[in-house]
Backbone as JSON, one array per atom type, in Angstrom:
{
  "sequence": "XXXXXXXXXXXXXXXXXXXXXXXXXXXXXXXXXXXXXXXXXXXXXXXXXXXXXXXXXXXXXXXXXXXXXXXXXXXXXXXXXXXXXXXXXXXXXXXXXXXXXXXXXXXXXXXXXXXXXXXXXXXXXXXXXXXXXXXXXXXXXXXXXXXXXXXXXXXXXXXXXXXXXXXXXXXXXXXXXXXXXXXXXXXXXXXXXXXXXXXXXXXXXXXXXXXXXXXXXXXXXXXXXXXXXXXXXXXXXXXXXXXXXXXXXXXXXX",
  "N": [[-50.22, 3.82, -32.6], [-47.38, 5.3, -33.82], [-45.76, 4.65, -36.84], [-42.45, 4.51, -38.07], [-40.65, 5.72, -40.89], [-38.29, 4.37, -41.26], [-38.91, 1.88, -40.03], [-40.78, 0.88, -41.86], [-39.28, 0.69, -44.11], [-37.48, -1.27, -43.23], [-39.16, -3.58, -42.93], [-39.95, -3.83, -45.6], [-37.43, -4.36, -46.75], [-36.83, -6.83, -45.47], [-38.81, -8.4, -46.55], [-38.37, -8.34, -49.22], [-38.19, -10.17, -51.43], [-40.83, -11.06, -51.67], [-42.21, -8.69, -52.13], [-41.08, -7.89, -54.61], [-41.91, -10.05, -56.22], [-44.69, -9.83, -56.19], [-45.05, -7.35, -57.49], [-44.11, -8.1, -60.01], [-45.95, -10.28, -60.65], [-48.43, -8.99, -60.58], [-48.24, -7.06, -62.67], [-47.85, -8.84, -64.82], [-50.19, -10.28, -64.77], [-51.96, -8.24, -65.51], [-51.05, -7.65, -68.07], [-51.6, -10.19, -69.39], [-54.3, -10.32, -69.32], [-56.13, -7.84, -69.19], [-54.73, -6.22, -70.95], [-54.16, -7.92, -73.06], [-54.46, -7.83, -75.89], [-52.88, -5.9, -76.78], [-50.09, -4.78, -78.58], [-46.62, -5.96, -78.31], [-44.17, -4.26, -76.38], [-41.59, -4.23, -77.33], [-42.0, -5.03, -79.9], [-43.26, -2.75, -80.93], [-41.12, -0.92, -80.94], [-39.54, -2.15, -82.92], [-41.24, -1.7, -85.04], [-40.84, 0.96, -85.32], [-38.37, 1.16, -86.51], [-38.86, 0.17, -89.01], [-39.44, -2.49, -89.44], [-41.18, -5.56, -90.51], [-44.49, -6.9, -89.65], [-44.16, -9.57, -88.59], [-41.38, -9.6, -88.15], [-41.13, -7.68, -86.29], [-42.08, -8.82, -83.86], [-40.2, -10.96, -83.61], [-37.91, -9.47, -83.34], [-38.44, -8.27, -80.77], [-38.27, -10.35, -78.97], [-35.57, -11.2, -79.43], [-34.13, -8.85, -78.69], [-34.81, -8.93, -75.94], [-33.59, -11.3, -75.13], [-30.91, -10.47, -75.4], [-30.72, -8.51, -73.4], [-30.77, -10.23, -71.18], [-28.28, -11.28, -71.06], [-26.09, -9.28, -70.09], [-27.34, -8.85, -67.69], [-27.42, -11.37, -66.4], [-24.58, -11.96, -66.26], [-23.6, -9.75, -64.75], [-25.07, -10.06, -62.39], [-24.15, -12.59, -61.45], [-21.4, -12.08, -61.23], [-21.39, -10.13, -59.22], [-22.58, -11.51, -57.18], [-20.58, -13.36, -56.69], [-18.7, -11.95, -55.41], [-20.17, -10.8, -53.17], [-21.31, -13.07, -51.86], [-23.44, -15.73, -51.18], [-24.28, -16.15, -48.52], [-24.36, -13.61, -47.43], [-26.01, -12.18, -49.16], [-28.48, -13.46, -49.34], [-29.68, -13.35, -46.8], [-32.29, -12.45, -44.65], [-32.1, -10.23, -42.94], [-30.15, -7.11, -42.82], [-26.83, -7.36, -43.67], [-24.23, -5.97, -42.11], [-21.62, -6.3, -41.46], [-19.25, -5.77, -42.88], [-17.8, -4.03, -45.63], [-18.26, -4.44, -49.03], [-16.41, -3.85, -51.78], [-15.02, -4.36, -54.04], [-14.58, -5.53, -57.52], [-17.54, -5.59, -59.34], [-18.61, -3.79, -57.59], [-17.01, -1.65, -57.73], [-18.14, -0.12, -59.68], [-20.83, 0.46, -59.28], [-22.82, 0.93, -56.27], [-24.69, -1.01, -55.79], [-24.84, -3.46, -57.53], [-26.3, -5.84, -57.98], [-28.99, -5.16, -57.75], [-29.12, -3.54, -59.88], [-28.51, -5.34, -61.99], [-30.92, -6.81, -61.86], [-32.78, -4.88, -62.62], [-32.02, -4.36, -65.36], [-32.67, -6.88, -66.34], [-35.41, -6.82, -66.07], [-36.18, -4.83, -67.74], [-35.76, -5.99, -70.02], [-37.65, -8.07, -69.86], [-39.96, -6.47, -69.88], [-40.15, -5.68, -72.57], [-41.17, -7.83, -73.98], [-43.75, -7.79, -73.31], [-47.05, -6.13, -73.23], [-47.23, -2.46, -73.38], [-47.99, -1.78, -70.74], [-46.39, -3.39, -69.31], [-43.98, -1.99, -69.02], [-44.19, -0.7, -66.59], [-43.27, -2.4, -64.78], [-40.34, -2.63, -64.51], [-40.13, 0.15, -63.59], [-41.62, 0.29, -61.27], [-40.21, -1.61, -59.68], [-37.92, -0.24, -59.51], [-38.58, 1.9, -57.87], [-39.14, 0.4, -55.56], [-36.68, -0.82, -55.07], [-35.19, 1.51, -54.47], [-36.01, 2.21, -51.93], [-35.37, -0.02, -50.24], [-32.66, 0.04, -50.61], [-31.91, 2.46, -49.46], [-32.49, 1.79, -46.79], [-30.74, -0.33, -46.27], [-28.2, 0.94, -46.83], [-28.19, 2.84, -44.88], [-27.82, 1.26, -42.55], [-25.3, 0.3, -43.07], [-23.95, 2.65, -43.06], [-24.18, 3.53, -40.46], [-22.64, 1.55, -39.18], [-20.14, 1.66, -40.39], [-19.16, 4.5, -40.55], [-17.11, 6.4, -41.6], [-15.77, 4.9, -43.65], [-17.86, 4.18, -45.34], [-18.89, 6.63, -46.1], [-16.79, 7.61, -47.62], [-16.69, 5.69, -49.59], [-19.33, 5.96, -50.74], [-19.12, 8.46, -51.77], [-17.31, 8.08, -53.93], [-18.35, 6.18, -55.49], [-21.26, 5.65, -57.49], [-24.82, 5.15, -56.6], [-26.64, 3.45, -58.08], [-26.63, 3.59, -60.94], [-23.98, 3.49, -63.27], [-23.02, 6.25, -63.71], [-20.93, 7.88, -63.07], [-18.91, 6.29, -63.64], [-16.11, 6.17, -65.07], [-13.81, 5.33, -67.8], [-11.44, 4.3, -66.7], [-12.22, 3.17, -64.43], [-13.97, 1.14, -65.05], [-11.95, -0.45, -66.17], [-10.39, -1.04, -63.96], [-12.14, -2.46, -62.38], [-12.6, -4.61, -64.15], [-10.25, -6.08, -63.79], [-10.77, -7.58, -61.69], [-12.49, -9.52, -62.35], [-14.53, -12.24, -61.89], [-16.34, -15.26, -61.71], [-17.47, -17.34, -59.41], [-18.37, -20.57, -58.12], [-20.39, -20.32, -56.08], [-21.37, -17.76, -56.68], [-22.49, -18.28, -59.29], [-24.2, -20.44, -58.85], [-26.17, -19.27, -57.2], [-27.15, -17.03, -58.45], [-28.04, -17.38, -61.02], [-30.5, -16.9, -62.09], [-31.62, -15.65, -64.31], [-30.37, -16.79, -66.48], [-31.3, -18.94, -68.04], [-33.27, -17.75, -69.53], [-32.17, -16.71, -71.71], [-31.68, -18.75, -73.91], [-34.37, -19.4, -73.81], [-35.82, -17.07, -74.65], [-34.7, -16.86, -77.21], [-35.84, -19.09, -78.36], [-38.51, -18.36, -78.28], [-38.3, -16.2, -80.04], [-38.35, -17.59, -82.4], [-40.78, -18.92, -82.36], [-42.6, -17.02, -81.59], [-44.03, -17.14, -79.28], [-44.56, -16.46, -76.02], [-44.82, -18.4, -73.92], [-42.95, -20.4, -74.34], [-40.5, -19.29, -73.68], [-40.93, -18.85, -71.02], [-41.24, -21.42, -70.14], [-38.71, -22.46, -70.45], [-37.1, -20.69, -68.93], [-38.24, -20.32, -66.35], [-37.82, -22.43, -64.41], [-35.19, -22.01, -63.39], [-35.71, -19.63, -61.92], [-37.49, -20.56, -60.05], [-35.8, -22.4, -58.72], [-33.88, -20.56, -57.75], [-35.49, -19.04, -55.97], [-36.17, -21.05, -54.05], [-33.49, -21.6, -52.97], [-32.96, -19.11, -51.93], [-34.97, -18.73, -49.94], [-34.35, -21.0, -48.34], [-31.65, -20.49, -47.4], [-32.12, -18.02, -46.16], [-33.98, -18.58, -44.13], [-32.66, -20.55, -42.6], [-30.58, -18.89, -41.66], [-32.07, -17.14, -40.11], [-33.1, -18.79, -38.17], [-30.8, -19.4, -36.67], [-30.03, -16.83, -35.93], [-32.18, -15.89, -34.18], [-32.19, -17.41, -31.68], [-29.65, -16.57, -30.72], [-30.08, -13.86, -30.46], [-32.03, -13.89, -28.48], [-30.64, -14.74, -26.31], [-28.79, -12.64, -25.94], [-30.67, -10.63, -25.09], [-31.38, -11.76, -22.67], [-29.12, -11.53, -21.13]],
  "CA": [[-48.74, 3.8, -32.57], [-46.75, 5.83, -35.11], [-44.81, 3.75, -37.48], [-41.51, 5.3, -38.73], [-40.24, 5.27, -42.25], [-37.32, 3.37, -41.08], [-39.49, 0.55, -39.77], [-41.45, 0.4, -43.08], [-38.16, 0.21, -44.94], [-36.97, -2.51, -42.67], [-40.0, -4.65, -43.34], [-39.84, -3.97, -47.01], [-36.16, -5.16, -46.98], [-36.96, -8.27, -45.04], [-39.89, -9.05, -47.39], [-38.18, -7.84, -50.51], [-38.43, -11.15, -52.5], [-42.27, -11.11, -51.84], [-42.53, -7.46, -52.74], [-40.7, -7.97, -56.04], [-42.72, -11.08, -56.9], [-45.97, -9.3, -56.24], [-45.03, -6.44, -58.6], [-44.08, -8.95, -61.27], [-47.16, -10.99, -60.85], [-49.54, -8.03, -60.88], [-48.02, -6.61, -64.12], [-48.01, -9.98, -65.73], [-51.66, -10.49, -64.78], [-52.6, -7.17, -66.34], [-50.57, -7.89, -69.42], [-52.24, -11.38, -70.02], [-55.78, -10.27, -69.24], [-56.63, -6.59, -69.59], [-53.96, -5.72, -72.2], [-53.58, -9.09, -73.91], [-54.55, -7.55, -77.29], [-51.93, -4.81, -77.1], [-48.75, -5.2, -79.22], [-45.53, -5.98, -77.35], [-43.37, -2.99, -76.41], [-40.46, -4.42, -78.2], [-42.52, -4.96, -81.38], [-43.42, -1.4, -81.31], [-39.72, -0.49, -81.24], [-39.26, -2.77, -84.2], [-42.02, -0.89, -86.07], [-40.25, 2.37, -85.65], [-37.18, 1.06, -87.44], [-39.31, -0.23, -90.3], [-39.61, -4.0, -89.55], [-42.47, -6.01, -90.82], [-45.2, -7.4, -88.41], [-43.53, -10.78, -88.11], [-40.05, -9.25, -87.76], [-41.31, -6.86, -84.99], [-42.07, -9.79, -82.66], [-38.95, -11.58, -83.48], [-37.0, -8.38, -82.74], [-38.71, -7.99, -79.34], [-37.7, -11.48, -78.2], [-34.14, -11.21, -79.58], [-33.57, -7.88, -77.75], [-35.03, -9.39, -74.49], [-32.51, -12.29, -74.93], [-29.72, -9.76, -75.3], [-30.79, -7.94, -72.07], [-30.54, -11.21, -70.09], [-26.81, -11.6, -70.97], [-25.4, -8.51, -69.14], [-28.04, -9.04, -66.35], [-26.87, -12.67, -65.8], [-23.19, -11.81, -65.94], [-23.43, -8.83, -63.72], [-25.56, -10.59, -61.23], [-23.26, -13.69, -61.06], [-20.11, -11.46, -60.9], [-21.61, -9.45, -58.08], [-22.92, -12.56, -56.14], [-19.41, -14.05, -56.35], [-18.07, -11.06, -54.37], [-21.05, -10.62, -51.99], [-21.59, -14.34, -51.37], [-24.9, -16.05, -50.94], [-24.45, -16.01, -47.16], [-24.78, -12.24, -47.13], [-26.99, -11.75, -50.06], [-29.78, -14.14, -49.25], [-30.17, -13.21, -45.5], [-33.43, -11.49, -44.55], [-31.61, -9.01, -42.28], [-29.13, -6.45, -43.37], [-25.51, -7.77, -43.15], [-23.35, -4.78, -42.26], [-20.32, -6.58, -40.79], [-18.26, -5.32, -43.68], [-18.06, -3.34, -46.97], [-17.73, -5.06, -50.28], [-16.09, -2.63, -52.7], [-14.31, -4.75, -55.23], [-15.11, -6.04, -58.66], [-18.6, -4.66, -59.82], [-18.92, -2.75, -56.59], [-16.25, -0.46, -58.06], [-18.84, 0.58, -60.67], [-21.99, 1.0, -58.58], [-22.88, 0.32, -54.88], [-25.72, -2.01, -55.81], [-24.8, -4.14, -58.89], [-27.3, -6.88, -58.06], [-30.23, -4.54, -58.05], [-28.84, -3.02, -61.31], [-28.73, -6.42, -62.89], [-32.29, -7.14, -61.87], [-33.47, -3.83, -63.46], [-31.71, -4.61, -66.71], [-33.43, -7.99, -66.73], [-36.83, -6.68, -66.17], [-36.5, -4.04, -68.79], [-35.91, -6.98, -71.1], [-38.99, -8.68, -69.8], [-40.96, -5.54, -70.24], [-40.11, -5.63, -74.0], [-42.0, -8.91, -74.57], [-45.1, -7.56, -72.69], [-47.69, -4.86, -73.75], [-46.7, -1.33, -72.83], [-48.19, -1.77, -69.31], [-45.18, -4.09, -68.78], [-42.9, -1.0, -68.68], [-44.4, -0.32, -65.23], [-42.47, -3.43, -63.98], [-39.03, -1.99, -64.01], [-40.28, 1.36, -62.84], [-42.18, 0.01, -59.85], [-39.2, -2.25, -59.05], [-36.85, 0.78, -59.21], [-39.06, 2.52, -56.58], [-39.02, -0.51, -54.45], [-35.25, -0.9, -54.72], [-34.7, 2.77, -53.91], [-36.35, 2.16, -50.57], [-34.47, -1.01, -49.48], [-31.23, 0.49, -50.63], [-31.75, 3.49, -48.47], [-32.44, 1.18, -45.48], [-29.5, -1.12, -46.21], [-27.09, 1.83, -46.7], [-28.32, 3.5, -43.5], [-27.29, 0.38, -41.58], [-23.92, 0.3, -43.31], [-23.34, 3.92, -42.66], [-23.96, 3.52, -38.93], [-21.58, 0.66, -38.66], [-18.86, 2.05, -41.0], [-19.37, 5.81, -41.04], [-16.16, 7.07, -42.41], [-15.49, 4.06, -44.79], [-18.96, 4.2, -46.23], [-19.0, 7.98, -46.6], [-15.72, 7.62, -48.69], [-17.19, 4.79, -50.75], [-20.5, 6.47, -51.44], [-18.53, 9.7, -52.53], [-16.51, 7.7, -55.03], [-19.1, 5.19, -56.36], [-22.76, 5.94, -57.51], [-25.64, 4.19, -55.91], [-27.25, 2.34, -58.87], [-26.26, 3.67, -62.25], [-22.59, 3.84, -63.4], [-22.92, 7.51, -64.48], [-19.6, 8.4, -62.88], [-17.83, 5.18, -63.78], [-15.26, 6.45, -66.34], [-13.17, 4.21, -68.39], [-10.43, 3.65, -65.88], [-13.02, 2.41, -63.33], [-14.32, -0.21, -65.68], [-10.66, -1.23, -66.29], [-9.93, -1.51, -62.69], [-13.18, -3.53, -62.04], [-12.39, -5.77, -64.96], [-9.18, -6.82, -63.4], [-11.28, -8.48, -60.67], [-13.63, -10.28, -63.0], [-14.46, -13.69, -61.5], [-17.58, -15.92, -61.4], [-17.19, -18.62, -58.85], [-19.49, -21.54, -57.99], [-21.36, -19.69, -55.27], [-22.03, -16.63, -57.53], [-23.2, -18.89, -60.36], [-25.4, -21.26, -58.34], [-27.17, -18.5, -56.41], [-27.47, -15.88, -59.14], [-28.27, -17.7, -62.47], [-31.93, -16.99, -62.32], [-32.04, -15.08, -65.64], [-29.45, -17.33, -67.51], [-32.02, -19.87, -68.98], [-34.07, -17.0, -70.29], [-31.44, -16.41, -73.01], [-32.16, -19.64, -74.91], [-35.74, -19.28, -73.84], [-36.29, -15.91, -75.54], [-34.28, -17.17, -78.57], [-36.83, -20.01, -78.9], [-39.69, -17.57, -78.47], [-38.13, -15.34, -81.29], [-38.7, -18.35, -83.57], [-42.13, -19.34, -82.35], [-43.49, -15.92, -81.33], [-44.92, -17.54, -78.11], [-43.83, -16.23, -74.67], [-44.85, -19.52, -73.1], [-41.72, -21.16, -74.58], [-39.36, -18.67, -72.92], [-41.32, -19.06, -69.67], [-40.97, -22.83, -69.81], [-37.27, -22.71, -70.27], [-36.51, -19.87, -67.87], [-38.78, -20.2, -64.91], [-37.19, -23.45, -63.47], [-34.08, -21.34, -62.65], [-36.25, -18.84, -60.9], [-38.05, -21.44, -58.89], [-34.68, -22.89, -57.9], [-33.28, -19.46, -56.94], [-36.35, -18.82, -54.9], [-35.87, -22.01, -53.04], [-32.31, -21.37, -52.32], [-33.04, -17.76, -51.18], [-35.73, -18.97, -48.79], [-33.67, -21.91, -47.45], [-30.57, -19.78, -46.7], [-32.66, -17.02, -45.34], [-34.66, -19.19, -42.98], [-31.62, -21.14, -41.81], [-29.97, -17.79, -40.91], [-33.0, -16.6, -39.02], [-33.22, -19.79, -36.96], [-29.5, -19.17, -35.96], [-30.0, -15.47, -35.32], [-33.15, -15.67, -33.1], [-31.76, -17.83, -30.36], [-28.57, -15.71, -30.24], [-30.66, -12.63, -30.02], [-32.68, -14.07, -27.18], [-29.49, -14.86, -25.25], [-28.33, -11.2, -25.68], [-31.66, -9.98, -24.32], [-31.42, -12.23, -21.25], [-27.99, -10.98, -20.43]],
  "C": [[-48.15, 4.3, -33.93], [-45.72, 4.88, -35.59], [-43.77, 4.61, -38.28], [-41.25, 4.84, -40.06], [-39.14, 4.25, -42.26], [-37.83, 1.94, -40.84], [-40.19, -0.04, -40.97], [-40.38, -0.1, -44.02], [-37.53, -1.09, -44.48], [-37.85, -3.72, -43.11], [-39.96, -4.9, -44.75], [-38.53, -4.71, -47.49], [-36.24, -6.54, -46.6], [-37.89, -9.07, -45.94], [-39.58, -8.78, -48.8], [-38.46, -8.84, -51.66], [-40.01, -11.17, -52.74], [-42.82, -9.83, -52.51], [-42.34, -7.48, -54.23], [-41.59, -8.91, -56.77], [-44.14, -10.57, -57.13], [-46.02, -8.27, -57.36], [-44.94, -7.13, -59.88], [-45.33, -9.63, -61.58], [-48.33, -10.13, -61.27], [-49.45, -7.46, -62.28], [-48.27, -7.7, -65.1], [-49.46, -10.26, -65.88], [-52.39, -9.57, -65.64], [-52.28, -7.4, -67.8], [-51.28, -9.09, -70.16], [-53.71, -11.36, -69.99], [-56.27, -8.93, -69.87], [-56.03, -6.04, -70.92], [-53.45, -6.77, -73.13], [-53.62, -8.75, -75.41], [-53.61, -6.58, -77.71], [-50.66, -5.42, -77.67], [-47.63, -5.11, -78.16], [-44.68, -4.72, -77.49], [-42.22, -3.09, -77.41], [-40.78, -4.39, -79.6], [-42.78, -3.66, -81.81], [-42.19, -0.62, -81.69], [-39.4, -0.94, -82.6], [-40.02, -2.0, -85.34], [-41.41, 0.39, -86.41], [-39.06, 2.34, -86.5], [-37.51, 0.36, -88.66], [-39.38, -1.71, -90.49], [-41.06, -4.32, -89.91], [-43.11, -6.58, -89.55], [-44.54, -8.64, -87.79], [-42.1, -10.42, -87.45], [-40.05, -8.45, -86.57], [-41.26, -7.84, -83.75], [-40.79, -10.47, -82.45], [-37.87, -10.7, -82.86], [-37.2, -8.24, -81.25], [-38.05, -9.17, -78.58], [-36.13, -11.48, -78.28], [-33.44, -10.16, -78.7], [-33.76, -8.29, -76.32], [-34.01, -10.4, -74.18], [-31.16, -11.54, -74.73], [-29.65, -9.08, -73.9], [-30.4, -8.88, -71.03], [-29.0, -11.53, -69.96], [-26.05, -10.66, -70.06], [-26.05, -8.63, -67.74], [-27.55, -10.26, -65.68], [-25.51, -12.53, -65.43], [-22.94, -10.85, -64.81], [-23.88, -9.37, -62.37], [-24.64, -11.77, -60.6], [-21.87, -13.13, -60.51], [-20.34, -10.82, -59.43], [-21.83, -10.43, -56.92], [-21.62, -13.29, -55.82], [-18.57, -13.22, -55.37], [-18.96, -10.96, -53.13], [-21.19, -11.9, -51.22], [-22.97, -14.44, -51.02], [-25.25, -15.91, -49.39], [-24.89, -14.59, -46.73], [-26.03, -11.81, -47.94], [-28.36, -12.2, -49.77], [-30.34, -14.14, -47.71], [-31.26, -12.18, -45.47], [-33.04, -10.17, -43.92], [-30.51, -8.43, -42.98], [-27.82, -7.0, -42.82], [-24.52, -6.66, -43.27], [-22.04, -5.01, -41.49], [-19.18, -6.08, -41.67], [-18.7, -4.75, -44.97], [-17.4, -4.17, -47.98], [-17.62, -4.02, -51.32], [-15.24, -3.07, -53.92], [-15.18, -5.24, -56.39], [-16.3, -5.04, -59.17], [-19.0, -3.61, -58.87], [-17.97, -1.61, -56.73], [-17.04, 0.52, -59.0], [-20.1, 1.28, -60.02], [-22.08, 0.23, -57.18], [-23.88, -0.86, -54.84], [-25.86, -2.68, -57.17], [-25.88, -5.17, -58.98], [-28.6, -6.24, -58.46], [-30.2, -3.94, -59.54], [-29.07, -4.12, -62.3], [-30.18, -6.84, -62.92], [-33.13, -6.1, -62.73], [-33.17, -4.05, -64.91], [-32.5, -5.89, -67.19], [-34.88, -7.66, -66.92], [-37.14, -5.73, -67.18], [-36.59, -4.97, -70.02], [-37.15, -7.72, -71.04], [-40.04, -7.79, -70.22], [-41.19, -5.47, -71.79], [-41.04, -6.74, -74.59], [-43.44, -8.86, -73.82], [-45.76, -6.35, -73.36], [-47.11, -3.76, -72.93], [-46.88, -1.22, -71.35], [-46.96, -2.49, -68.63], [-43.97, -3.17, -68.38], [-43.0, -0.5, -67.15], [-43.61, -1.24, -64.28], [-41.16, -2.97, -63.54], [-39.05, -0.72, -63.24], [-40.72, 1.19, -61.45], [-41.03, -0.73, -59.04], [-38.12, -1.23, -58.68], [-37.26, 1.59, -57.92], [-38.85, 1.68, -55.4], [-37.51, -0.63, -54.1], [-34.69, 0.37, -54.06], [-34.94, 2.74, -52.32], [-35.49, 1.16, -49.79], [-33.06, -0.66, -49.55], [-30.97, 1.49, -49.66], [-31.68, 2.84, -47.07], [-31.1, 0.42, -45.34], [-28.31, -0.16, -46.08], [-27.05, 2.58, -45.45], [-27.64, 2.63, -42.47], [-25.77, 0.29, -41.82], [-23.26, 1.57, -42.82], [-23.15, 4.05, -41.12], [-22.88, 2.65, -38.45], [-20.24, 1.1, -39.24], [-19.0, 3.51, -41.54], [-18.33, 6.49, -41.99], [-15.85, 6.24, -43.7], [-16.68, 4.18, -45.83], [-19.16, 5.5, -46.92], [-18.01, 8.07, -47.82], [-16.29, 6.88, -49.88], [-18.37, 5.39, -51.5], [-20.03, 7.78, -52.25], [-17.88, 9.23, -53.79], [-17.43, 6.91, -56.04], [-20.57, 5.5, -56.33], [-23.56, 4.79, -57.05], [-26.1, 3.06, -56.89], [-26.86, 2.48, -60.33], [-24.85, 4.16, -62.37], [-22.41, 5.19, -64.12], [-21.53, 8.13, -64.27], [-18.57, 7.44, -63.09], [-17.08, 5.47, -65.1], [-14.46, 5.21, -66.73], [-12.19, 3.5, -67.47], [-11.06, 2.81, -64.71], [-13.45, 1.09, -63.87], [-13.09, -1.05, -65.87], [-10.27, -1.89, -64.97], [-10.86, -2.65, -62.17], [-12.96, -4.71, -62.83], [-11.28, -6.66, -64.53], [-9.57, -7.81, -62.31], [-12.53, -9.2, -61.13], [-13.49, -11.82, -62.54], [-15.99, -14.07, -61.2], [-17.29, -17.26, -60.73], [-18.45, -19.41, -58.7], [-20.65, -20.94, -57.09], [-22.11, -18.5, -56.03], [-22.84, -17.14, -58.66], [-24.45, -19.52, -59.88], [-26.5, -20.3, -57.8], [-27.56, -17.17, -57.28], [-27.79, -16.06, -60.69], [-29.69, -17.68, -62.86], [-32.38, -16.45, -63.66], [-31.28, -15.95, -66.87], [-30.29, -18.14, -68.53], [-33.01, -19.02, -69.92], [-33.43, -16.6, -71.61], [-31.85, -17.39, -74.05], [-33.71, -19.7, -74.9], [-36.4, -18.25, -74.85], [-35.78, -16.16, -76.93], [-35.29, -18.19, -79.2], [-38.07, -19.34, -79.14], [-39.55, -16.7, -79.74], [-38.43, -16.18, -82.47], [-40.19, -18.62, -83.56], [-43.08, -18.2, -82.15], [-44.42, -16.12, -80.12], [-44.09, -17.35, -76.88], [-43.84, -17.5, -73.84], [-43.52, -20.4, -73.09], [-40.55, -20.6, -73.8], [-39.66, -18.89, -71.44], [-40.94, -20.51, -69.22], [-39.59, -23.1, -69.6], [-36.7, -21.91, -69.12], [-36.98, -19.93, -66.55], [-38.23, -21.26, -64.03], [-36.04, -22.81, -62.75], [-34.58, -20.37, -61.67], [-36.82, -19.48, -59.77], [-36.83, -21.95, -58.04], [-34.02, -21.7, -57.1], [-34.14, -19.12, -55.73], [-36.24, -19.74, -53.73], [-34.63, -21.86, -52.3], [-32.29, -20.13, -51.45], [-33.82, -18.08, -49.9], [-34.93, -19.89, -47.81], [-32.56, -21.27, -46.72], [-31.1, -18.78, -45.77], [-33.26, -17.48, -44.09], [-33.64, -19.82, -42.01], [-30.92, -20.01, -41.02], [-30.85, -17.2, -39.88], [-33.06, -17.57, -37.91], [-31.97, -19.71, -36.13], [-29.49, -17.86, -35.23], [-30.94, -15.32, -34.11], [-32.72, -16.11, -31.78], [-30.58, -17.01, -29.89], [-29.04, -14.39, -29.76], [-31.31, -12.71, -28.65], [-31.75, -14.18, -26.0], [-29.0, -13.51, -24.92], [-29.25, -10.48, -24.85], [-31.69, -10.42, -22.9], [-30.23, -11.65, -20.42], [-28.21, -9.47, -20.15]]
}
């Protein structure tokens, strides 16, 4: 039986959290085993600007902490508009278009926030860690195409207009007035904060690692938020599936 690209993208979208975690775990495993003796990518950047060996490592962790700030703010802002009910469902939610706030800048600000965060993570890993944001970008491109195809079918004219005005992932066409308009809708509500703060604790974590030069300290501080986010994502997604499947069965009987 021939499997279509659409079917593959659908499964990749539904399993997106597991695909993302697999990419992260594989790259981290390579970084901590095969390439454990290699210098940090951020430290090599520090060397280029003339820092000492100790300063290079401090620089890597400080820059990583800086990356977590816009990643956290953008994700919580976007989550406040999208809502956890839509964002954490396993199936595409195409009942409406969200175009306000950060969605004025790019059509997929949550994925952009994730990429910013993982570039930061890559800086405190050996150079092989740079594959992490690159592979995640490839993964995101596939699930974005699937998600947007569903939105295009449901809202053909509205989505076509939106896609014409707003870039998919990078704000290359977001001129100053667009940032100004989006900024007027700046809000982080409780839903956006609770369900999108998975990078927030890495800010103090990386600052601690900048002092100790040990990644384990950043992981110890930051990972609890990731574990909580994973739990919330799975709980909301599974609850939605349990409600969707009986309804789907009734439709098929009719």
